[in-house]
C-alpha positions in Angstrom: 120.4 96.3 116.6 118.1 96.2 119.6 120.8 94.4 121.7 123.5 96.9 120.7 121.9 100.3 121.2 121.8 102.1 124.6 118.1 102.5 124.6 114.9 101.8 122.6 112.3 104.4 121.6 108.9 102.7 121.1 105.5 103.7 119.8 104.0 101.4 122.4 106.4 100.4 125.1 104.1 97.5 126.2 104.4 95.8 122.8 108.1 96.4 122.4 108.7 95.1 126.0 107.2 91.8 124.9 109.5 91.7 121.9 112.6 92.5 124.0 111.7 89.9 126.6 111.2 87.2 123.9 114.8 87.8 122.8 116.1 88.2 126.3 117.2 91.8 125.6 117.4 94.1 128.6 117.3 97.7 127.4 115.7 100.9 128.6 112.4 101.7 126.8 111.2 105.2 126.3 107.9 106.2 124.8 107.8 108.0 121.4 104.5 108.3 119.7 102.2 110.7 117.7 101.0 112.6 120.8 104.4 113.1 122.6 106.7 113.3 119.6 107.8 116.9 120.1 108.8 116.6 123.8 110.0 113.0 123.5 111.9 113.7 120.3 113.8 116.6 122.0 114.8 114.3 124.9 115.9 111.5 122.6 117.9 114.0 120.5 119.7 115.3 123.6 120.7 111.8 124.6 122.0 111.1 121.1 124.0 114.3 121.2 125.5 113.2 124.4 126.9 110.1 122.7 124.2 107.4 123.3 122.6 105.3 120.6 118.9 104.6 120.1 116.7 102.3 118.0 113.2 103.4 117.1 110.5 100.7 116.9 106.9 101.2 115.8 103.9 98.8 115.9 102.9 96.8 112.8 104.4 99.3 110.4 107.6 101.0 109.2 108.9 103.9 111.3 108.3 107.3 109.6 105.8 105.9 107.1 102.3 106.6 108.5 104.0 105.7 111.8 106.0 107.9 114.2 109.5 108.7 113.2 109.5 111.4 110.5 110.0 114.2 113.0 112.7 112.4 114.9 114.7 111.7 111.6 114.4 115.3 110.7 115.7 116.4 114.1 118.6 114.1 113.8 119.4 115.2 110.3 119.3 118.9 111.2 121.6 118.2 114.1 124.1 116.2 112.0 123.4 112.9 113.8 123.6 109.9 111.4 120.4 107.8 111.0 120.1 104.4 109.3 117.3 101.9 108.8 117.2 98.2 109.5 115.2 97.0 106.4 112.1 95.0 107.2 108.6 94.3 106.1 106.6 97.3 104.7 102.9 96.8 104.6 102.6 99.1 101.6 105.0 97.2 99.4 103.9 93.8 100.6 100.3 94.6 99.7 101.3 96.0 96.4 103.1 92.8 95.4 100.0 90.8 96.4 97.5 93.1 94.6 97.7 91.7 91.1 97.6 95.3 89.9 100.2 97.3 88.1 103.4 97.6 90.2 105.5 99.5 87.7 104.5 102.9 88.9 102.7 103.6 92.2 102.0 106.4 94.7 101.7 106.1 98.4 98.8 108.1 99.8 98.8 106.8 103.4 95.6 107.7 105.3 93.1 109.9 103.6 92.2 113.2 105.5 89.3 112.6 107.8 86.9 115.0 106.1 86.2 118.4 104.7 87.7 120.1 101.7 91.1 118.4 102.2 89.5 114.9 101.8 87.5 116.0 98.8 90.6 117.4 97.1 92.5 114.2 97.7 89.7 112.1 96.3 89.5 114.4 93.3 93.2 114.0 92.6 92.8 110.2 92.7 90.2 110.4 89.9 92.9 111.2 87.3 95.9 109.6 89.0 97.3 107.1 86.5 99.6 105.3 89.0 98.5 102.5 91.3 97.6 104.2 94.6 98.4 102.7 98.1 96.2 103.8 101.0 96.0 102.8 104.6 92.7 102.5 106.6 91.5 101.5 110.0 88.7 99.0 110.3 86.2 101.5 111.8 86.7 103.9 108.9 86.8 101.4 106.0 83.1 101.5 105.0 83.1 105.2 104.6 86.4 105.3 102.7 85.2 102.6 100.3 81.9 104.5 99.7 83.8 107.8 99.2 86.2 106.1 96.7 83.4 104.5 94.8 81.5 107.8 94.5 84.6 109.7 93.4 86.2 107.1 91.1 83.3 104.9 90.0 82.3 101.5 91.2 84.2 99.6 88.4 87.6 100.8 89.6 89.7 97.7 90.6 90.9 97.5 94.2 92.7 95.0 96.3 92.0 95.0 100.0 94.8 93.5 102.1 94.4 93.0 105.8 96.4 91.6 108.7 99.4 91.1 106.4 102.0 88.5 107.6 99.7 87.6 110.5 97.5 84.5 111.1 94.4 86.0 109.5 96.0 87.5 106.5 93.5 88.1 103.7 93.7 89.6 100.2 90.5 90.5 98.4 90.8 91.5 94.7 87.6 93.1 93.5 85.9 96.4 92.4 85.0 99.3 94.6 81.3 98.6 94.0 81.6 95.0 95.1 83.8 96.0 98.1 81.1 98.4 99.3 78.5 95.7 98.9 80.6 93.1 100.7 81.4 95.3 103.7 77.9 96.5 104.1 77.3 93.0 105.6 80.8 91.9 106.7 82.5 93.5 109.7 85.8 95.0 108.9 88.5 93.6 111.0 92.2 94.4 111.3 94.3 97.1 109.7 93.8 97.5 105.9 96.1 98.4 103.0 94.0 99.4 99.9 95.7 99.0 96.6 93.7 101.1 94.0 94.1 100.7 90.3 95.2 103.8 88.5 93.0 105.8 86.1 92.9 104.7 82.5 92.6 107.2 79.7 88.8 107.0 79.5 88.6 107.9 83.3 90.7 111.1 83.0 
């Protein structure tokens, strides 16, 4: 796909440039990320409308899933421009399969709101959510998120913490919220985390 399109839109052009160089692909790179998505998206759309083709690449994730892309897909859909996906690794589904928790029904929560009433409401909703929940978290926010989850859901709720998936330092920790809080009070969180949270059972609701 990267070798066939006219240009590549990238969340981080530096990372994507290394990927293209590795495969000896010489394509124009344009920046498309969370902070420029409105203006960059309009420019990309204009080029697509003129007949060019584009591939969207994001870093260590799946475009449009807690990564840039949702807005661009919507722009294209509204303009009648076809969009397809090149299936690849999804951190959420990969972590779910490794979690040893229920995979029959699950809900993707992405990143929790940073704070305030919106965060409190999301945590409250998870108290009675019967499906396995998938959350993303950055290392510098992990301790607070684990503490908030333990307070809201109880320390006995099962959780699998998956970090650096498919990379050299991949690690999966299957434990409880209370034990996770205790562990990371001493251990330094490193890498991006996917948290797989067991759903509420009847006595929790």
